[in-house]
N, C-alpha and C positions, 0 to 999 in steps of 0.2 A: 451834649449834656455832661456837666462835670461829674466826676466819680463821687459816689456817696461816701462821706466821711463817717466811719463806724467806730464806736467805742473799742479801744484796743483789746480789752479783755474779751469782748464778744468776738472780735475778729480772730483772736488767737484760738478760741474754741472752734471756729469754722475752719481755720487752717489745719488744725490737728485731727479733724474728723477722719474716720477710716473708710467712709463710703461716700458716694456721690448723691447728694440730696435730691437732685432732679429725678433720678431713677425711682426713688420712693414716691416723689410727687406725682409722677405719671401713674404709678400703681394706685395711689390714693384717689386720683381723679377718675379712675376706671379705665385707663388705657390712653394711648397716644392721642387718639381722636378726641376723646372727652377732655383731655388736658388742654388741647388746642381750643375746643369749644369754651372751656372755662375761662381761658385767657381772653378770648374774643368777647365773651359776655362782660368780663370785668372792664375791658377797655370801653365797650359800648356804654356801660352804666356808670362806672366810677370816674371816667374822664369827663363826664358831663357836669359843668360847673353848677347847673341848676339843681343838681341832686346832692350838693354839698351843704353842710350846715355851717353857717357863719357863726351862729350863736348855739352853744351846746344846748341840747334839749332840756337838761336839768334846770336851766334858767327860764324856761318858757312856762306860761300859765297853761292850764288844762285846755282852754279854748284855743290859745295860740298853737299849742302842740298839735291838736286835732286839725286845725286849718292848714298848718304847714305839712302835716302828714298826708292830708288829702291832696294837696297841691302836688306833692312828690308822687303819690300813688297814681295820679292821673298821668303824669309824665312817664312813669314806669309802664302803665297800661298802654300808652301810645307806642312805646317801644316794643312791647309784647305784640301789639296789633301789627306792627311792621314786620316783626319776626315771623308772625303767622303768615302774612302775605308773601314772605320770602321762603316759606316752608321750613323754617328753622325753629319751630316752637315745640320741641319734644318734651316729654315728661320731665327730663332732667332740667330743662330751662325753667319750667314753672317751679320746680322744687327749689332750684338755686335762688331764683329771684324773689320768691314769695315766702319760703320757709327756711332756706339754708343760710349759710354764712354771708353770701352776697346780699340777700334780702335784709339781714340784720344790719349790714353796713349802710344800706340805703335808707332804711327806716329803723332806727335804733329801738324805738318803742313800739314797733309793729305796724303793719299795713292795714288800714281800715277796709281795703278791698280784697284782702287775702282770702276770706271765706267765700267770696264770689267764685274764685278759681279752685279753691281747695275742697269746698263742700257743696256749694250750690250746683256747679256744673257737673262734678262727678256723681251727685245724687240723681240728677236728671238722666245721665248716661247709664247709671246702674239700675235705676228703678222705673224709668220712663219707658213706655212702649216706643216702637219705632216711629209711629206717627207723632207722639209727644216730643221725641227727640228732634224730629224734623221741624216741628213748630217752634221749640224753645231754644235749642242749641245755637242756631245761627245768631239769634238776638243776644244770647248770653256771651258767646265767643266774641262778638263784635262790640260788646258792652253797650248795646242799645238799651239793655236793662242791666241793673246791678243787683245781684241777689245775695242772700245769706241763708243760713240753715238754722231754723228756730225749733229746737227740741227741748233743751233744758228750761226748767221753770223756776220761779222763785222758791217754791216749796219742794221740788223734786229735781234730781239730776241724774245720777247713774241708774237709779231704780226706774226703768222706763215704764213698767206697768203702773207706776203710781202717778203718771202724768195726768193732769186734770183737764187740759184743753180738750174741747169736745166738738166733733163734727157730726151733725145730724143730717141725714139725706132726706130731701124733700122731693118725692117722686113727681109731685104735681108740676114742679118747675124744672125738674132735673138739675137741682142745685144742692150743694152742701151749705148748711148754716153753721158757721164756726163761732164758738164762744169761749172766753176764759171766764168761767162762772164765779171764781173767787179771786182774791188778791194773790193767793199762792199759786194760782193757775197762770199768772202772767209769765210770758216767756222772758227769760232773764239770762244774760251773758252773750248772746250771739254777736260775733264780731261784725262791725259795720252796720248793725241794726239801728243804732241810735239816730244817725242823721245821714248815712251814706246810701244804704240800699233802698231801692224802690220795690223790690220783690223779695219774697222769702219762700223757701220750702218749710212749711209749718207742719210739725208732727202732732197729731191729735188722736184722741179716742174716736174710733169710727162706730157710728150707730146707723143701721139700716133696718127698716121695718120694726123699729123699737128695740132691736137687739144689739148688744155690744159685740163688735166683730174683731177687736184688737186695735193696734195702732196703725195709722196710715199717714203717708206724706201728701201734702196739698201745696200746689203753687198758688200763693196769695199775693195780690198787688197791695203794697203798703202805702205808696205815695203816688200822687198825680204825676204823669209823665212829663208835663210841662212846668207846673208850678212847684212840684216836689212837696206840696202840702199833704198831710196825712189824708188817706181816703176815709169816707164815712165809716164810722164804727171802729176806727183804728186809734188807739192811744199808744204813743210811741215816744222814746227819748233815750238819752245816754245815761248809764248807771253811775258815772262819776269816776273819780281817781281810784287807782289800784296800786298794788305793790309794784307791778311792772305792766308791760304791754299797754302803756298809757295812751298810745296813739291809735289803738285798734277800734275805738268807738263802739265798745260793747254796749248793747242796748237792752231796753225792756219793751215788751209788746203786749197790749191788751186788745182783745177782739170782742166786739159786741154785735151779734147778729150779722156778721160779715158773710155775704153769700158769694160762693164761687161755683162756676159751672162744673158739671159732672166730669168733663174731660180735664179738669185741673187736678184731679187726684192721680198721682203717678201709679200706673196700673200694670207694670211689667210683671210683678209677682202676685198681685191680688187684684180682683176687679169688683166693681159694682156695676150691675147692668141698669139700663134706664128705669126698669120697674122696681129697682131696689134690691134685686136678688144679689146675694154676695157670693163671690167665687173665691175661696180661700187659696192662699199660696201653697205650692207643693211642699215647701219646707219653710217654716217660720223663720229659720235662721238666715235665710236669704236676705231679708230686709236689713240685716246688720252688716252687709258688705261694705257700705261706705265707711263706717267707723273702723272696721278691720283694716281697710286701705289706709286710713289716716294714722292708725296706731303703728303700722309698718313704717310709715314716713317718719313718725316721731322717734322711733328707735334710732334711725340714722341721725336725726337732729341732735339727740343727746351726745352722739359722738362728736359732732361739730362743736357743741358747747364745751366739752372737755378739751378738745383740741385747741380752742381759743384760750381757755383758762390756763392750760398747761404750757402753752407757748409764752404767755405773758409771764407766768411764774418762773419758767426756766430761763428766759432771757434776763429777767430782773435778777435772778440768782447768780447769773454769770457776771453781772455788772456791779451789783451791790457788794461792798467789802465791809466786814464787821467781825468783831470778836475773835482775837487771835487764838488759834489752836495751840500753837507753841508761843509762849509769852515773849520769846526772843525774836520771833519772826513778825513781819508786817501783817496787818489784817488780811485774811484770805477772802477770796470770793465765797459768799455764803453757800454756794453749791458744793464747796468742799466739806461742809459739815454733813456727816452721815444722816443726822436727824432731818436736815433740809431735803436731802435726797429721798428719804423715806416719805416725806410729805408729797413731793412733786412727781417723782419718777413713776410711781404706780398709776398716777392719773394719765400719764402719757400712754402707758400700756393699755389702760381701760379704754381710752379714746380709740386706739387701733382695734382692739377686740370688739368694741361696740359697733364700729363701722363695718367690720367683717361680718358680724352677726346680723347687722341690719341689712347688708347686701344679701346674705343667705336667706333671710326670711322674706325679703322683697322678691327674690326669685321664686321662693315657694308660693308666695301669694299670686304671682303671675301664672304659674303652672296651675294652681288651684282655680283661678278665674277661668282658664281655658276649660278645665274639667267641668266646672259648674255650667258653662255655656252648653256643654254636651250632656247635661243632666246627671253628671257623676258628683254626688255630694259626700262621698265616703270620707274624705279627709278634711271636710269643713270643720267638724268639732275639734280635731287635732290642731288645725291652724288657728282657730279662734282661741283655744286654750294657750297656745304658745305665744300668740301676739299679745294677749292680755298680760301674762306674767312678765314677758320681756319688756313691755312698755313700763310696767311698774318697777322692775328691778333697775333698768337702765336709767330711768328718770330719777329714781331715788339715789342711785350711786353717783350719777352725774351731778345732781344738786349738791350732794355731800362733797364731791370732788372739787367742784368750783369753789365751795367755801374753804376747803383745805388749801387750795391754791391762793385764795385771798389772804388767809392767815399766814401763809408762807412769805407774804410780801410785807408783813408788819403793818405799821401805821399807814404807809402810802397805799396799801391795798384797800384801805377804807375810804379813800377819796374817790369821788365820781370819775375823775380823770383816769383812774386805773381801768375803768370799764367793768370791774368785777360786780358792782351793784346791778348794772343792767344785765350782764350775763347771768348772774344768779337769779334775778327776777324772772327772766325769760325761761330759765331751765327749771326752776322749782314750779312754775306754772304747769309744766307738763305732768307733774305729779297729780294734778287735779283734773285738768280738762281731758276730754275724750275717755272718761272713765277714771274715777278716783282709785288710787292705787290699791287700797285694801280690798275694795270691791273687785278689782281686776284679779287680785290673787285668789279671792274666794271663787270666782268663776273658773279659774284654772283648776283649783282644788276639787271642785265639783266633778270636773272631767277626770282628774287623776283617780279619785275614789271609785268612780264608775269603772274605769279601765282596770284598776287593781282587782276589782271583783271578777272581771272577765279573765284576767290572767290566772287568778286562783282556780277558775273553772277550766283552765287548760287552753284558752284562746291565745294565739300568737298576736301580739299587739303591733300597731303601726310603728314606723321607724323611730320617731322621737320619744316614744315611751317603751320601746322594746327592752330597754335595760331593766324594766320591772320583771319581765320574764326571767332574765338572767339572775337577778337577785333572789327570786323565789327558789330557783334551782340551787344557787350557791349556799344560801342560808348564812354563810360566814365568810368574811373577807380576811384572807391571810396573806402573808408575804408582801406587805406594803414596803416597797424599797425606796420610796421618795423619788422615783423616776417620774418624768412628766406623764407617761402613759399610765403609770400607777395612780397618779393624782387624779387623772380624768376618770379612770375606772372607779376610784374611791368616791368621787363626787356622785357618780351614778348610783353606787351602792348605798351611799348615805341618803340620796334623794329617794330611792326606792323604799328605804326603811322609814323615812319620814312619812311617806304616803301610806305605808303599812300601818303605822301608829295612828294616823288620822282615820284610816278605814276602821281600825279596831275600836277607836274611841266612839265613833258614830254607832257601830254595831252594838257596843256595850250599852250605850245610852238608849238605843232602840229596845234592847232586851229589858231595860228598866221601865219601859212603858211610854217612852217619849216618841212623838212622831218623828219622821225623817228630818223635817224642817227644824224642829226644836233641837234634835240631836246634833244637827249640823251647826246650829247657833252655839250650843254649849261647847262644841269642839272647834270653835272658830280659830283659836290660836294654833291648834295643831294643823288645821287646814292651810292657813296662810304660810306657816313655816314649811309645809310640804311643797306648796306652790313655789315658794322662794327658792328652795333647793332644786326643784325641777328646772327652773329657769337658769340657775347657776350651773347645773350639770350640762345644760344645752350650750351655754356660753363656753364652758371649759372644753367640751367636745368639739365645738365649732372652731374655737381658737386653735386647738391642737391640730385638727385635720386641715384647716385652711392655711394656717401659717407654715406648717411643715410642707404643704404642697406648694405654696408660693415661694418658699425658700429654694425649691428645686428649679424655679423658673427665673430667678433673678441672679445677679452677680454674686460670687462667693462673699464679697465684702458686705453687701446688704443682707445676704442670707444670715451671716453671723450675727448681725445686729438684731434681725427679726427673731432669731432663736433666743436671744437674751430677753427681748420683749415678751415672748411667749412664756419663758421660764419665770420671769418676774411676775407676770399676771397670774400664772397658775399657783406659784408658791405663796404669793400674797393672798390670793383668794382662799387657799387652803388654811393658812394661818388665821385668817379672819373668821373662819368657821370651825376653829379648832375644837370647840366643845362638841359639835356634832360628829366630827371625825373621831374623837376619843370615845364617844358613846357607842359607835357602831363598828369601829375598826380597831384591830389590835395594834395600837400605836404605843411605842415605848417613850420614855422621857428622852432617850437617846435619839429617837426619830424626830421628836419635836426640836431638839437642839440642832439636828442636822438641817431641818427646814429653816430655822432662824439664821443659821450661818450661811445657808444657801441664799436666803433673801439678801443678806448683807453683801454677798459676792455678786449678786445680780446688779445691785445698786452701783457697786464699784466698777463693774464691767460696762455698765451703760453710761457712766459719768463722762467718758471722753466724747461720746456721740450724742449727748442729750440735746445740745443746741442744734446740731445738724438735723437731728430727728424732728424737732419741732419746726425747724426751717422747712422740712420736707412736707409739712402740712400745707405749705405754700399759701399762707394767709396774708393777704394784702393788708398794709397798715390801716386802710380805711375799714377793713373788716374787723381788725382787732380794736381800733379806736382807743388805744391805750397809751398813756404817757410812759407806762412801765414796760410795755412790750413791743415798742416800735423796732423795726428791723435794724436801725442804726444804733440802738442801745443808748441813745443820749437821754437817759431817764430824767436827769435833773433839769436839763434844758426844756424838755417837753412839759414837765410839771410847772415850770415858771411860765411857759407859753399858755398853759391852760388857765393859770391864775390871772393872766392879763385879759382873758376873755370875760372874766367875772364883771357883770355890770356895776357891782358895788365899787370896783376899783377905777371906774371911769372918771371919778371926781375925787379930789383930795379930801374934801369934807362932805359927808353925807348930810342931807337936810335934816335928818332926825336929830343931829347934834343940836341944832338951833331950836328945834321944836320941843325936844324932850330932855336930852342929856344936860345941856347948858343950864336951863332953868332949874333942874333938879340939883345940879352941883352948886348953883349960886343961891339956893333957897334960904340957907341959914346965914348968909353973909350980911 
């Protein structure tokens, strides 16, 4: 194979880097073995010509895009089936192929079968009895049935108690009768629901013996196993085009007197007996396990989005030359402009920190899952609160970061061939699905206010909120010296005081005669602000603890770069919340200037290794799918290649000239 010809400016950046990118790539992948697995998966999937797009998806109609997406989804499913047969289908494989960077490379606008693996199967595993798992999981794993998860409705999303779909138990036939009684009760948004899935886990209000029992999940057949036509009582279809995820086949579902057997209700946590007797779950929060699992995965996904966007922006910044700094000198690489560094480099640091935080919370989730299996639910509220606010913060910051990277690439970043539109669309979607971000922050805040009251009563809090105990003892934060440790402790002190203020606002409004619920609503902005700072304090602490620990395990050269990444992240995060810091900490004007100068220093020190650092994310060109961010740096060649794929350019004169433009131009002659 001939050696790849690389843009000389980009090659110069690689030649002068001070560390070996592969060392970081191995860490980023999760170790040597996972790095090898990643490479093997990429070879298996990306080398398959049937999974490549000859025509960019932006030129396809909605119908063409769905049909092509389903074709590729079935090819991917067949490969997954083979991996399962070979015993090589771990969680990391499904995460990579269905939701990670590899999945986005294979299906740029999303996979219409992803919810089958990501929600349908995990829900049966998490909420089905052993007997139900034995019955349904083999069919689901082998894709004899294709499922989705139908919870969100046209009229209700994050507020689960407002769901209108109703399941009434008929003891005479031992069946549930499921209905969507109004238009707003229609299930709306589930991926693959439109035309792909033939089964769904449907979440509905459960009624037995005429009494409302809460929400329950039911396995419902949607389409005939042979003809794929909708079953009696099923009204189903695709909801249409969207900002992004256009190949996911999001659907709507109406049910009219649809009967399902008693054993189709998933009953691991709650049961209905044949006579209609209801057995409540030991803890109602248990039923939220599936969504907590998905939120943990989404936090990691935001890191992948930022890694892609920052890679494209950094490589483009090394290749693009414009606007002389010194009028007597040639045009420099735009990465030499400090303002360009300030746009791009913090996004690299956030990608790394979000990945580390995602790994940390994923490990916490796995430990918690084991504890729940043994009946220990003590840390469930803590984990729920943390996963909610981190999902909100990481998705919001990643969306903003992708947009900043797009802006850093000027007009070319606005082109579809940059891939920024697709990356942004997929990233900003995370702000809404699996819990709208503001609602997520309010759920976290509810927990924070509760534990703040416990801390005031003298209780020692669990680890992720133990800083509240410390803040109550300290009362005042002094001796802020701008060190990284000091910034982390300051974040925790600020977060504790934001929670204190939210707590005091609610208490004040309750004393004025408002109910707790009304007081919380009136204090909403205080609550979301407290939750935001709680999540940012966790990110700061995790970044500091983990990156300092990692720096001791890697080569000195890589350790030096990671310390700059950590410093950049913490100083930038501090300056972005300067108002809160000034409010609660004795910061002087001199301290602020020190932080600003330090930020500038971080940018300057990261500059020689910026390209090598994004190279270390080890993103295949198919994953980036960007004319601006390809490994060879031939930006302008790739832009022209993308233009040649435009169907409009296949003929020198478009027929519309003869039909419309020529008659219009000749009309007055």
